[in-house]
Every structure is written in C-alpha cells, then in structure tokens.
N, C-alpha and C positions, 0 to 999 in steps of 0.2 A: 504494500500500500504506500509506503514511503517513497519507493522508486517511482511510482506513478505520479505522486505529488511533485517530486523533483522534476520529472520530465515535463509536466504541465507548466510548472513554474518557469522552466527554461524557455518554453515556447512563448509564454506571455511576456517574458523579459526581452524578447527579441524584436527587431524592427525589420520590415521587409527590404530586400535589396531592390534599389531602384535604378541601378546602373544598366543601361540598355544593352551594353556589350555582353555583360554576364548573363542577362536574361535571354538574349538571342543565342548565345552559346549553349545554354541549358536547353532551349527549345530544339536546337539542332541535334543535340545528343539524345534527347527524348525521342525525336523522330527516327534517328538512326537505330535506337534500341527497340523501336516499335512499341513504346509505352503508350498507354491510352491517356494518361494524365501527366502533365509536367509537375513534378514536386516543387512546392514553393521553396525559395531560398531566403534566408534571413540572416542579418548580422546579430550576434549575441556577445555581450561583454563578459558573460559568465563561463564561456568555454574557451579552451586554449588550443584545441584541435577541432577540425571539422567533425560534426556529429550529426547523425540522423536521429530524429525524435519522432516517435509515433509509428503505429503499425497500420492502422486503417487509413490515416491521412499523414504520411510521412512528410516531415519538413527537414530540409538541410540547414543546419546552423553553422555559420562560418564565424570564426573569431573576428572581432571588431578590428584587431591589429592587421588583418589582411587588407584593409582599406588603404593603408599607406605603405605596407611593407612588401607587397607582392604585385607583380605585373599581371595583366589579364591572361597572358599565356600560362603563367604559373597556376593561377586560379583554375584555368581550363583543365590543366593536368590533374589537379586535385579533384575537380568535379567528375572528370572522366573516370578516375579511379573508383 
C-alpha cells in the first residue's frame, strides 16, 4: 500500500514535458513500436533516474536535471531504451 502511495505521489509531483522535440521523438518511437497509446512524459524533481510509474496508465518520469544537462539526442537514447 505504501508503494502505491509513493508512486501516486511521484506522478502528482511531476509536470508534463512541453518540449516539442521530445514529444515528437516519443511519438515517432511509439509508432515504430506499434503502440496504441503514447505514454505521457513528465519532469519530476523527486527522481534521479528515468522511471516508469503506473501499470494501466504508465507515465515516464524524467529527472528535472535532464532539462539542462542533456542534449535531445541523449534524451532520445534514454527514451528508446
């Protein structure tokens, strides 16, 4: 029960990614993998590594430090992984 509470708290403490380049890249990979739904991507200050939260509606949480420390190409490699 505590794990579920933690995961919900992480999702609520995040803010959606609004960078068009990252969103286009995620849409492209979603299409290449033949996924029906593109998982949302959000910035979260409470994580230090990229994390997927949720089973029915997964959300990809990226550390807020990625906004300044990584190039779009590096973020693409992480999302592809």
